[in-house]
C-alpha positions in Angstrom: 36.7 -194.5 -56.9 34.8 -195.8 -59.8 32.8 -193.5 -62.6 29.8 -191.9 -61.2 26.5 -191.8 -61.9 25.7 -188.1 -62.6 22.5 -187.8 -64.1 19.0 -189.4 -64.9 16.2 -189.2 -67.7 12.7 -190.1 -67.4 11.0 -190.3 -70.9 7.3 -189.7 -71.3 4.5 -188.8 -74.2 2.9 -185.9 -72.3 5.6 -183.5 -70.6 3.3 -181.1 -69.0 1.2 -183.8 -67.3 4.3 -185.8 -66.2 5.8 -182.6 -65.2 3.0 -181.8 -62.8 3.0 -185.6 -61.5 6.5 -185.4 -60.3 6.3 -181.8 -59.0 3.4 -182.7 -57.0 4.5 -186.1 -55.5 8.1 -185.5 -54.9 8.7 -181.5 -54.8 11.0 -181.5 -57.7 11.1 -178.4 -59.9 11.1 -178.9 -63.6 12.2 -176.1 -66.0 11.2 -176.5 -69.8 14.7 -175.8 -71.9 12.7 -176.6 -75.3 14.3 -180.0 -75.6 13.3 -181.4 -72.2 12.6 -180.4 -68.8 15.4 -180.1 -66.5 14.6 -181.6 -63.2 16.0 -180.3 -60.0 15.5 -182.7 -57.2 17.3 -180.5 -54.7 20.5 -182.3 -55.2 23.1 -182.2 -57.8 23.6 -178.7 -58.7 21.2 -177.6 -56.0 23.7 -178.8 -53.4 21.5 -181.7 -51.8 21.9 -185.3 -51.6 20.2 -186.4 -54.8 21.4 -185.9 -58.7 19.4 -183.8 -61.2 17.9 -185.2 -64.4 15.7 -184.5 -67.4 12.0 -185.1 -68.4 12.3 -185.8 -72.0 9.5 -186.4 -74.5 11.3 -187.7 -77.6 8.3 -188.0 -80.0 9.3 -191.4 -81.1 10.0 -194.8 -79.3 11.1 -195.2 -76.6 8.3 -193.0 -74.8 8.7 -194.7 -71.4 12.0 -195.2 -69.9 14.4 -194.5 -67.2 17.8 -193.9 -67.8 20.9 -193.4 -65.6 24.1 -191.8 -67.1 27.6 -192.6 -66.0 30.2 -189.9 -66.5 33.5 -191.1 -68.0 36.6 -189.2 -69.2 36.6 -190.6 -72.8 33.3 -192.0 -74.2 34.9 -193.6 -77.4 37.5 -195.6 -75.0 34.4 -196.4 -72.7 32.5 -197.7 -75.8 35.2 -199.7 -76.9 35.9 -201.5 -73.6 32.3 -202.2 -72.9 32.0 -204.0 -76.3 35.0 -206.1 -75.6 33.3 -207.1 -72.4 29.9 -208.4 -73.8 28.1 -204.8 -73.9 26.8 -203.3 -77.0 26.6 -199.5 -78.0 22.9 -198.6 -79.0 23.2 -194.9 -79.7 26.2 -192.7 -80.1 28.4 -191.5 -79.1 26.6 -188.2 -80.0 27.6 -184.6 -79.4 25.1 -182.8 -77.3 24.2 -179.3 -79.0 25.8 -176.4 -77.5 29.0 -177.9 -76.8 27.5 -179.7 -73.4 29.5 -182.8 -73.9 28.7 -186.0 -75.5 26.5 -189.1 -74.8 26.1 -192.8 -75.4 23.5 -195.5 -74.7 24.5 -199.1 -74.3 23.2 -202.3 -73.3 25.1 -204.5 -70.7 25.5 -208.3 -71.3 22.2 -208.9 -69.6 20.4 -206.3 -71.9 20.0 -203.3 -69.3 20.4 -200.1 -71.3 22.4 -197.2 -69.4 24.0 -194.3 -70.6 27.3 -192.6 -70.8 28.2 -188.8 -70.4 31.3 -186.9 -71.4 31.4 -183.8 -70.0 32.9 -180.6 -72.3 36.6 -180.8 -72.5 
């Protein structure tokens, strides 16, 4: 089995307004954690069929984006492999504060930007 998509992230400028939109339209629960709003879709940790995510206002470009994260065992090795196959690392790898793992953003050969997530060891 391949590496799974485990999380998504939606970028925005105004987190309260955007949170209200997704809560009203889709019934999601968004909990502000200070850095972002953790999105509970009813899946992921909630035990349903979807995955959970985050609503993030970075305070700089990019403001509007959608990111999916692929969970991998070794982010450094994955970045080396994707670079050798025509991809390009855009950001990272970066340690997530609080020992919550590491992440990176990369472009595939067509220019699509995706994320990598390495859980804490």
